[in-house]
N, C-alpha and C positions, 0 to 999 in steps of 0.2 A: 607806976611800975606794974601793978597787978593787972591793969587794963592792957598794957603792952604784952604781958605774958599770955593773957587770955586771947588776945588778937593773934599772936604768933601761933599758939596752939591751934586756933581755928583755921588759920591760913594753911598750916601743915596738914590738918585733917582734910580740908577742901582739896588741896593739891594731891594728896594721896588718893582721895576718892576719884578725882579726875583721871589720874594715872591708871588706877585700877579699872575704871570703866572703859578707858581707851584700850586696855589690854584684854579686858573681858569680852568685848564684842566679837573680835575675831575667834576667840575660843568657843563662845556660845554659837556663833555661826557655823563653826566646824561641826559641833555636836548636832545642830539642827540638820545640816546637810547630810551628815552620816545617817541620821534617822530616816530622812527622806529617801536616801539611796537604798537603805535596807528595805523600805516599803515597796521598792520597784520603780521609783522615779529615776530618770536618767541623771547622770552626774552633772551635766551642764545646767539642766533645768533645776536640779536640786540646789546647786550653788546659787543661782539667781534667786530662787524662792527663799533660801535661807537668809540672804542679805536683806531682802525686803521684810521678812518676818521679824528679824532681830531689830530692825529699825522701828517697826510699828507695834510690836507686842512687848509686854513686860516679861521679866524672867518668870514670874508666876504663871502667866498665860502659856509661855513656851513649855514650862514644866507640865502643866495640865495637858497640853497637846501631846507631849511625849508619853505621858501616862495613858492617855486615851488611845495611843497607837498600839498598845500592848494587846495581843490577841486574846480573845475569850476562847473558851473550849470550842473546838471545831473550826476555828478560823486559822488560815495559814499564818505561819510565823514570819515569812519574808516574801518579797517579790509579788505583792498583791496588787499594786497599782493605785492610781489616784481615786478611782471610784470607791474601792473598798476602804481606802484611807479616809475619805470624807464621811463614809458611813460610820466608821469607827469613831471619828472625832465628834460627830453629833452627840455621842454619849457624854462628852465632856460638859456640855451645857453652857458653853461660852460662844455665843453667836459671833461676837467680834473676832475672836481667834479663828474660828472656822471660816469666816468671811475673808479675813486677811490671807489665810492659806489658799482658799480657792481662787481669789482674785490674783494672788501671786502666781499660782499655777497657770492661769490663763494668760496673764501678761508676759510671763517668762516663755510660755510656749510660742507666742507670736513674735517674741523678740523685742518687746518694748518694756520689759521689766527692768 
């Protein structure tokens, strides 16, 4: 009986995790897209990039990228474009995350993302 109860609790927890992750991805993608649009990337390309980034990066990496996008003193707040974005994100120190962002930008720009 105890094993059955533990198994049931485990199945419920796994099911809830699967449900949450299924709902979380679109919400995270919306947040990533919004941050990219704020930086000056076009809406369509930002949507494509966000989808790729959410699939390839962890929530922690996405969070670090978001923090890295914050302007330092003297940097523009919005509408600065991809070049400035990559420059800022190098401060994050996560080469994989920056590589995913830049390859996503390139692939989405040519329409194969």
